[in-house]
Kinemage of the C-alpha trace (Angstrom):
@kinemage 1
@onewidth
@group {chain A} dominant
@subgroup {mainchain}
@vectorlist {calphas} color= white
{ca met a 1} P 5.904 7.662 3.978
{ca lys a 2} L 3.599 4.787 4.876
{ca tyr a 3} L 1.372 4.603 7.936
{ca tyr a 4} L 2.670 2.758 10.955
{ca pro a 5} L 1.508 0.202 13.549
{ca pro a 6} L -0.941 -1.210 13.734
{ca ser a 7} L -1.773 -0.011 10.225
{ca asn a 8} L 1.144 -1.882 8.653
{ca his a 9} L -1.206 -4.833 8.256
{ca ile a 10} L -2.166 -3.408 4.842
{ca tyr a 11} L 1.382 -3.614 3.450
{ca tyr a 12} L 3.421 -6.487 2.119
{ca glu a 13} L 6.048 -7.525 4.665
{ca asn a 14} L 9.080 -5.220 4.722
{ca ser a 15} L 7.525 -3.113 1.990
{ca asp a 16} L 5.904 0.285 1.361
{ca val a 17} L 3.515 -1.361 -1.120
{ca ala a 18} L -0.047 -1.963 0.057
{ca ile a 19} L -1.420 -5.464 -0.445
{ca asn a 20} L -3.368 -5.283 -3.690
{ca lys a 21} L -5.680 -7.377 -5.848
{ca leu a 22} L -3.083 -7.633 -8.612
{ca asn a 23} L -0.407 -8.819 -6.170
{ca ile a 24} L 1.995 -6.207 -7.544
{ca lys a 25} L 4.931 -5.603 -5.202
{ca asp a 26} L 6.875 -3.095 -7.285
{ca leu a 27} L 6.334 0.399 -5.825
{ca lys a 28} L 6.953 2.205 -9.132
{ca ile a 29} L 4.403 0.080 -10.983
{ca ile a 30} L 1.738 0.393 -8.305
{ca thr a 31} L 2.339 4.157 -8.108
{ca glu a 32} L 1.751 4.529 -11.849
{ca ile a 33} L -1.433 2.460 -11.655
{ca glu a 34} L -2.710 4.621 -8.813
{ca lys a 35} L -2.001 7.784 -10.822
{ca glu a 36} L -4.097 6.453 -13.693
{ca leu a 37} L -6.910 5.508 -11.320
{ca val a 38} L -6.933 9.027 -9.842
{ca ile a 39} L -7.209 10.564 -13.327
{ca lys a 40} L -10.096 8.237 -14.227
{ca ala a 41} L -11.844 9.024 -10.935
{ca tyr a 42} L -11.691 12.759 -11.670
{ca glu a 43} L -13.148 12.144 -15.118
{ca thr a 44} L -15.934 9.929 -13.753
{ca leu a 45} L -17.035 12.212 -10.929
{ca his a 46} L -16.776 15.348 -13.062
{ca lys a 47} L -18.972 13.738 -15.716
{ca glu a 48} L -21.556 12.583 -13.152
{ca leu a 49} L -21.704 15.916 -11.290
{ca asp a 50} L -25.079 17.665 -11.367
{ca glu a 51} L -27.289 19.895 -9.213
{ca asn a 52} L -28.533 16.864 -7.250
{ca thr a 53} L -25.078 15.745 -6.130
{ca ile a 54} L -24.828 15.731 -2.337
{ca phe a 55} L -21.345 16.093 -0.854
{ca asp a 56} L -22.006 13.996 2.222
{ca glu a 57} L -20.202 11.196 4.041
{ca glu a 58} L -21.424 8.650 1.508
{ca tyr a 59} L -20.032 10.764 -1.334
{ca leu a 60} L -16.622 10.928 0.366
{ca cys a 61} L -16.614 7.134 0.548
{ca ile a 62} L -17.716 6.864 -3.081
{ca thr a 63} L -14.916 9.231 -4.059
{ca his a 64} L -12.323 7.038 -2.356
{ca glu a 65} L -13.935 3.844 -3.655
{ca ile a 66} L -13.850 5.026 -7.268
{ca ile a 67} L -10.118 5.648 -6.992
{ca phe a 68} L -9.010 2.613 -5.043
{ca ala a 69} L -11.583 -0.216 -4.898
{ca ser a 70} L -10.440 -1.884 -8.123
{ca leu a 71} L -6.976 -2.242 -6.607
{ca tyr a 72} L -7.478 -2.562 -2.845
{ca glu a 73} L -10.021 -4.292 -0.605
{ca trp a 74} L -10.207 -1.218 1.642
{ca gly a 75} L -11.191 1.213 -1.122
{ca gly a 76} L -14.078 3.385 0.074
{ca lys a 77} L -14.219 1.772 3.535
{ca tyr a 78} L -13.500 3.508 6.807
{ca arg a 79} L -10.532 1.967 8.631
{ca ser a 80} L -10.887 -0.256 11.690
{ca val a 81} L -7.451 0.367 13.231
{ca asn a 82} L -5.580 3.365 14.606
{ca ile a 83} L -3.012 4.920 12.277
{ca ser a 84} L -0.178 7.382 12.602
{ca lys a 85} L 2.358 9.004 10.303
{ca gly a 86} L 5.520 10.514 11.741
{ca asp a 87} L 4.473 12.234 14.959
{ca ser a 88} L 0.849 12.598 13.855
{ca met a 89} L -1.744 10.269 15.352
{ca phe a 90} L -5.022 10.522 13.453
{ca cys a 91} L -8.537 10.178 14.827
{ca pro a 92} L -8.859 6.949 16.865
{ca tyr a 93} L -10.869 4.479 14.832
{ca ile a 94} L -13.313 4.007 17.699
{ca asn a 95} L -14.353 7.670 17.262
{ca leu a 96} L -14.413 7.717 13.461
{ca glu a 97} L -18.147 7.238 13.074
{ca ser a 98} L -19.205 9.874 15.599
{ca phe a 99} L -16.576 12.437 14.567
{ca ser a 100} L -17.374 11.924 10.903
{ca lys a 101} L -21.066 12.487 11.531
{ca asp a 102} L -20.282 15.708 13.397
{ca ile a 103} L -18.221 16.999 10.463
{ca phe a 104} L -20.823 16.127 7.873
{ca asn a 105} L -23.676 17.520 9.964
{ca lys a 106} L -21.826 20.852 9.937
{ca leu a 107} L -21.235 20.503 6.214
{ca gln a 108} L -24.942 19.817 5.691
{ca asn a 109} L -25.771 22.969 7.672
{ca asp a 110} L -23.488 24.807 5.229
{ca asn a 111} L -25.538 23.311 2.382
{ca tyr a 112} L -22.528 21.184 1.405
{ca leu a 113} L -20.761 24.385 0.227
{ca lys a 114} L -23.068 24.664 -2.770
{ca asn a 115} L -23.688 28.417 -2.529
{ca tyr a 116} L -20.330 29.868 -3.481
{ca glu a 117} L -20.480 30.452 -7.216
{ca asp a 118} L -20.370 34.233 -6.738
{ca ile a 119} L -16.727 35.337 -6.944
{ca ala a 120} L -17.482 37.932 -4.260
{ca leu a 121} L -17.820 35.026 -1.819
{ca lys a 122} L -14.410 33.552 -2.649
{ca asp a 123} L -12.772 34.561 0.635
{ca glu a 124} L -15.541 32.943 2.670
{ca phe a 125} L -15.438 29.894 0.377
{ca val a 126} L -11.698 29.516 0.927
{ca lys a 127} L -12.153 29.630 4.708
{ca lys a 128} L -14.889 27.007 4.579
{ca leu a 129} L -12.884 24.751 2.266
{ca ser a 130} L -9.775 24.955 4.435
{ca tyr a 131} L -11.774 24.301 7.606
{ca tyr a 132} L -13.461 21.174 6.277
{ca met a 133} L -10.322 19.932 4.567
{ca cys a 134} L -8.435 20.189 7.853
{ca glu a 135} L -11.249 18.397 9.651
{ca leu a 136} L -11.110 15.481 7.213
{ca ile a 137} L -7.312 15.374 7.328
{ca val a 138} L -7.469 14.993 11.111
{ca leu a 139} L -10.186 12.361 10.693
{ca his a 140} L -8.089 10.433 8.124
{ca pro a 141} L -10.898 7.907 7.700
{ca phe a 142} L -9.287 5.490 5.236
{ca ser a 143} L -6.455 2.978 5.491
{ca glu a 144} L -4.510 4.717 2.708
{ca gly a 145} L -5.069 7.335 0.007
{ca asn a 146} L -6.652 9.893 2.328
{ca gly a 147} L -4.937 12.894 0.745
{ca arg a 148} L -5.913 11.986 -2.789
{ca gly a 149} L -9.471 11.093 -1.819
{ca ile a 150} L -9.970 14.280 0.198
{ca arg a 151} L -8.502 16.501 -2.521
{ca leu a 152} L -10.756 14.909 -5.134
{ca phe a 153} L -13.774 15.373 -2.853
{ca phe a 154} L -13.134 19.132 -2.554
{ca asp a 155} L -12.149 19.500 -6.197
{ca ile a 156} L -15.618 18.291 -7.160
{ca ile a 157} L -17.150 20.792 -4.716
{ca val a 158} L -15.223 23.695 -6.239
{ca thr a 159} L -16.159 22.465 -9.718
{ca phe a 160} L -19.817 22.609 -8.684
{ca asn a 161} L -19.261 26.287 -7.853
{ca gly a 162} L -17.664 27.126 -11.191
{ca tyr a 163} L -14.015 26.904 -10.210
{ca lys a 164} L -11.127 24.939 -11.663
{ca tyr a 165} L -9.654 22.117 -9.634
{ca ile a 166} L -7.520 23.509 -6.809
{ca asp a 167} L -3.897 23.766 -7.941
{ca tyr a 168} L -1.776 21.986 -5.328
{ca lys a 169} L 1.061 21.040 -7.692
{ca ser a 170} L 3.922 23.111 -6.280
{ca thr a 171} L 2.847 22.555 -2.663
{ca leu a 172} L 2.826 18.796 -3.170
{ca glu a 173} L 6.265 18.915 -4.775
{ca asn a 174} L 7.900 20.999 -2.037
{ca asp a 175} L 6.034 19.419 0.894
{ca asp a 176} L 4.146 22.628 1.783
{ca tyr a 177} L 0.897 20.655 1.591
{ca ile a 178} L 2.294 18.071 4.023
{ca ser a 179} L 3.380 20.839 6.398
{ca ala a 180} L -0.068 22.441 6.179
{ca ser a 181} L -1.662 19.054 6.888
{ca ile a 182} L 0.503 18.685 10.000
{ca asp a 183} L -0.661 22.132 11.117
{ca cys a 184} L -4.237 20.893 10.747
{ca met a 185} L -3.454 18.290 13.404
{ca glu a 186} L -2.822 21.235 15.734
{ca thr a 187} L -6.117 22.921 14.688
{ca asp a 188} L -4.219 25.501 12.655
{ca cys a 189} L -5.760 25.939 9.197
{ca asn a 190} L -3.803 29.050 8.189
{ca arg a 191} L -1.309 27.422 5.852
{ca met a 192} L -3.952 25.209 4.273
{ca glu a 193} L -6.131 28.282 3.775
{ca lys a 194} L -3.275 30.044 1.988
{ca ile a 195} L -2.658 27.028 -0.259
{ca ile a 196} L -6.326 26.890 -1.238
{ca glu a 197} L -6.526 30.659 -1.719
{ca asn a 198} L -3.547 30.622 -4.092
{ca gly a 199} L -4.723 27.522 -5.934
{ca leu a 200} L -8.403 28.379 -6.405
{ca asn a 201} L -9.365 30.077 -9.668
{ca lys a 202} L -12.591 30.552 -11.549
{ca val a 203} L -13.165 28.746 -14.835
{ca thr a 204} L -12.597 31.275 -17.623
{ca ser a 205} L -15.721 31.826 -19.681
{ca leu a 206} L -15.456 31.151 -23.407
{ca his a 207} L -18.228 33.617 -24.150
């Protein structure tokens, strides 16, 4: 489902396809290209990850830019219009900057969730991940691709802490993730917390 007025300015007329640099108007083709770009973004950020990586507001924008900037003008840029999807109205664009700074100031105070390698801290880690994921879902800072950008952002954080990427596969297929995201709009992180808890697993040592 695409975003609606006034955000429909990013789509071709009478289309669910976002205006793109390749001028592709076929939804199936553009969807396949986006899938490939997401895979490449995971590979790039995973390869570049090190102890000096800071998971701040700039990194969130870089994450989104790496996925989408080669295809869309708005890749990595905060939106400048209000957007809604279904009955959900996301953070008004006029408040994006201040609300984003509040979120990332809290994340900085939590040391960007860099201290959760110990499996004994998994429960606390899950609660922190679900809280910040819900905060960014409500923020919905980008014109499109928020879900993919936000999931990649947190997948790199869990990788830093020695975990596999969070497994959302079944919840994306049966719309549980969408339902949990809607709950986030009502400040209810419980379903998102359960999704992350079930999908978060340590990397198995080869030694």
